[in-house]
C-alpha positions as CSV (number, residue, x, y, z in Angstrom):
1,M,7.7,6.9,0.2
2,A,6.4,8.3,3.5
3,Y,4.1,5.3,4.1
4,A,7.0,2.9,3.8
5,L,9.3,4.9,6.0
6,A,6.6,5.1,8.7
7,E,6.0,1.3,8.5
8,A,9.8,0.7,8.7
9,E,10.1,3.0,11.7
10,R,7.2,1.2,13.5
11,N,8.7,-2.2,12.9
12,I,12.2,-1.3,13.8
13,R,11.1,0.3,17.0
14,K,8.9,-2.7,17.9
15,K,11.3,-5.5,17.0
16,L,14.8,-4.0,17.3
17,G,14.7,-1.1,19.7
18,K,15.7,2.5,19.9
19,G,19.4,2.0,19.2
20,V,18.8,0.4,15.9
21,L,16.1,3.0,15.1
22,S,18.8,5.8,15.7
23,K,21.1,4.0,13.2
24,H,18.2,3.8,10.7
25,Y,17.7,7.6,11.0
26,E,21.4,8.1,10.4
27,N,21.3,5.9,7.3
28,L,18.3,7.9,6.0
29,L,20.2,11.1,6.5
30,A,23.2,9.7,4.7
31,I,21.3,8.6,1.6
32,E,19.0,11.6,1.4
33,P,15.9,9.7,0.0
34,I,13.3,11.3,-2.1
35,I,10.1,10.9,-0.1
36,Q,6.9,10.7,-2.2
37,P,3.4,11.1,-0.8
38,L,1.1,8.1,-0.6
39,P,0.0,7.1,-4.1
40,V,-3.6,7.6,-5.1
41,I,-5.0,4.1,-5.8
42,S,-8.3,3.7,-7.7
43,D,-11.0,1.7,-6.0
44,N,-10.9,-0.8,-8.8
45,L,-7.2,-1.4,-8.6
46,E,-7.3,-1.6,-4.8
47,K,-10.1,-4.3,-4.9
48,R,-8.1,-6.3,-7.4
49,L,-4.9,-6.1,-5.3
50,E,-6.8,-7.0,-2.1
51,E,-7.3,-10.4,-3.7
52,V,-3.6,-10.9,-3.9
53,I,-2.0,-8.9,-1.0
54,D,-2.8,-7.6,2.5
55,K,-4.5,-4.2,2.3
56,K,-1.8,-2.4,4.4
57,D,0.9,-3.5,1.8
58,I,-0.9,-2.3,-1.3
59,P,0.7,1.2,-1.0
60,I,4.1,-0.4,-0.9
61,I,3.6,-2.4,-4.1
62,V,1.8,0.5,-5.9
63,G,4.5,3.0,-4.8
64,S,7.2,0.6,-6.0
65,I,5.5,0.4,-9.4
66,L,4.9,4.2,-9.7
67,S,8.5,5.0,-8.7
68,C,9.9,2.7,-11.4
69,A,11.8,0.8,-8.7
70,N,14.2,-1.9,-9.9
71,I,14.1,-3.7,-6.5
72,L,11.8,-3.7,-3.5
73,I,13.9,-4.6,-0.4
74,N,11.6,-6.1,2.2
75,L,11.6,-8.3,5.3
76,D,7.8,-9.2,5.3
77,K,8.0,-13.0,4.8
78,K,4.4,-13.6,5.5
79,H,2.7,-11.0,3.2
80,I,5.2,-10.1,0.5
81,L,8.2,-12.5,0.2
82,G,6.2,-15.6,0.8
83,N,3.1,-14.5,-1.1
84,R,3.0,-16.7,-4.2
85,K,0.1,-14.8,-5.7
86,L,2.0,-11.6,-5.6
87,L,5.2,-13.2,-7.0
88,K,3.1,-14.5,-9.9
89,L,2.0,-11.0,-10.9
90,Q,5.2,-10.5,-12.9
91,L,5.9,-7.1,-11.3
92,P,8.3,-4.8,-13.0
93,F,10.8,-5.1,-10.1
94,S,12.5,-7.8,-8.0
95,I,11.6,-8.4,-4.4
96,M,14.5,-9.3,-2.1
97,T,15.5,-9.4,1.5
98,P,18.2,-7.0,2.5
99,G,20.6,-9.9,2.7
100,D,19.8,-11.1,-0.8
101,F,20.2,-7.6,-2.1
102,L,23.6,-7.2,-0.5
103,K,24.8,-10.6,-1.9
104,S,23.7,-9.6,-5.4
105,F,25.2,-6.1,-5.0
106,L,28.5,-7.5,-3.9
107,K,28.6,-10.0,-6.8
108,A,28.0,-7.3,-9.4
């Protein structure tokens, strides 16, 4: 999703620098992702989700649901990975760090 890619780019640039950002772009070109527009979220759903998660992360969660994702790979320990309310929602996908994903992938 375009929103998630923009957020990833912003965080990589800020926290890891231009060299890692270049590698990120190379990886994206290699996997050829299907980029979806920002999902339309009803006011009612947005208000309900705001009780559970930070407003800027709502499109990430809704986009993951709408795309029928199996796994959301994320590094946001404060708002997503460590959010007990979010994890109790029984979402239709798992939420993992990149490291946890790679461990599970290599075991399979």
